[in-house]
C-alpha positions, 0 to 999 in steps of 0.5 A, a space after each residue: 548682182 544676183 544677190 542684190 535682186 533676191 534682196 529687192 525681191 524679197 523686199 519687194 513682196 515684205 513690201 506688197 505684204 504690208 500695203 495689202 494688210 494695210 489696204 483700205 476697207 471703207 468700201 466692205 465696211 459700209 456692205 457690212 454693216 448695213 447687213 447689221 442690228 444693234 439689239 435692245 433688252 433686257 440686263 443693265 444691271 451690275 455689268 450685263 449690258 442692256 444691248 447687244 448685236 445682231 444679223 442679218 440673214 434673211 430679206 425679211 428679217 430674221 437674225 441671228 444673234 448669241 443666245 444671252 440674257 439680252 432676250 430676256 425680255 418682251 420688249 426686244 427692240 431692233 436698230 437698223 443701219 439707217 435707223 429704223 426701229 422696229 420690235 422683235 420676238 425670239 423664234 428659237 433658242 440653242 444653247 448647244 451652239 450657243 446662238 438664238 433667231 429673232 425676227 422683225 415684227 412688223 405692223 402689218 401684212 403689206 409693211 412685210 411684202 416691201 420689207 427688203 432688207 440687206 442681208 448676209 447669204 449664209 448658204 454661201 457663207 457655210 459652203 465656203 472654206 473655213 478660215 486658217 490661221 493666219 487669215 485678217 478677219 473683220 469684225 463688226 460689233 456694237 461693243 459699249 453700245 457706241 454706235 445708236 440708231 443710224 450710227 455703224 457698228 464698232 469694227 476691229 482689224 485681226 487675224 485668225 490666230 487659232 481653229 481650236 475646241 472652246 474651253 470656257 466658261 461664264 462665271 462656274 458655268 461651263 460654256 452650253 458650246 464646246 464646238 470648234 471656235 476661231 480664236 481671234 487675235 483682237 479684243 472682240 469680244 467685249 460687251 455688247 459684241 455678242 452675236 457680232 459678225 467674223 468675216 473676211 476682209 472681202 465680207 463673206 460671214 465668216 462666224 457669230 461673235 461669241 459671250 464673254 467667256 474666261 478660258 479655263 485652260 489658263 483663266 484668260 478672257 477669250 477672244 473668238 467668234 462661232 464659225 457660220 457652219 458649227 455642229 456639235 454631236 451632244 447626246 440627248 435626254 433619251 439618249 440617243 445622239 443628235 448632231 445639232 449644226 447651223 445648217 438646219 438652224 437656217 432652214 428650219 429655224 426661220 420656218 417654225 420648224 426647227 426643235 432645241 436639242 434636249 440635253 442630257 443634265 449634268 447631275 446635280 450636285 447639293 451646293 451650299 446651304 443657304 437657309 431660302 425657303 422659296 416659293 411652290 414651284 409649279 410652272 416651269 418658270 416659276 421665279 425665285 421668290 422667297 417665301 421664308 427664311 430658316 432662322 440662324 441660317 446665312 439667308 437670315 444672317 443676310 437680312 433676306 426677307 419674304 417677298 424678296 424676288 431674286 434676280 441675279 446671283 454674282 451678276 448670272 441673271 435667276 429668272 426660275 427657282 430651277 436656274 437659280 437651284 442650278 447654280 446654287 448647286 455648284 457653288 460649295 459651302 465657304 464660298 460668298 455669293 452676292 444676290 441682287 435682289 428686287 424688295 418692293 421697287 428697289 434692287 438690293 445688293 445683298 452677299 452672303 456666305 454658303 455654309 455647310 449643310 445641318 445635320 438632320 436629327 436621327 
């Protein structure tokens, strides 16, 4: 009799756990969806989506999102849960945390005063305990642009698989964020999902869904979210140490007082030889226009011409000469790269195999 009672109790506990896991989340989904936005900006070419996701963190339209290519545009647009559409501007980008703050732009001061949007309480979220491995979570995002205008976000249910250091990369670049992340047992980090929200079953904000990255340890795609209370210690350009935190970003960012970390750059290698002569690099963001092409170089063999504008390298946007040189410096001779160039009003794909650098005459 005792053993039957124990078996019955165990069976009831198991059934209760299953019912708890399968309980509906309609109220939570509706509430969270009102605090989410769809972002539209740069992209739309070679697998770089022109859409993404953001999280409202103030009643006046401050938005937390991922620091990705989407923001590289003067025409950043926001769709709210009810279909309302606004222009937006980037307030600050913090590469160390791989996040950015964006703000809705309104027509006049009167409209701004009336603005009272549903939003997450980030102070409450940062002060709450961390989620633990095994906890059920919900992921909200505009992945694959399933939602437009007033359509609700996509929702996925998953489990926190681990809380660990991020070891990821995009193409040949290591991820800029190197702190702890929530590893999620769900396929959350899809095109358009970056900047989405990871929440508890009750809708409390846990973290920001990150960009698409590969794990440098296993060469598999990562599904992760950066914690809302993330903080990273990093070396500055002047040799000092700074702690970069979400808390400081939320406190100073909306007031325009936040200064992004000036991180010490790694020494750049020489990379493979391409034979492209770019226009003079006179400002910080000089576009990578081709000024000339060296004879018998990989660039000439690939058909590059003066006045070509290099837009993407291997699917990664390069909006300056510095960005192009940075990418090439990490690419070895013998590697093939794919350049997307703008020639006149056309976009052309060019394949080019980098070579060894020519030996200089003595």
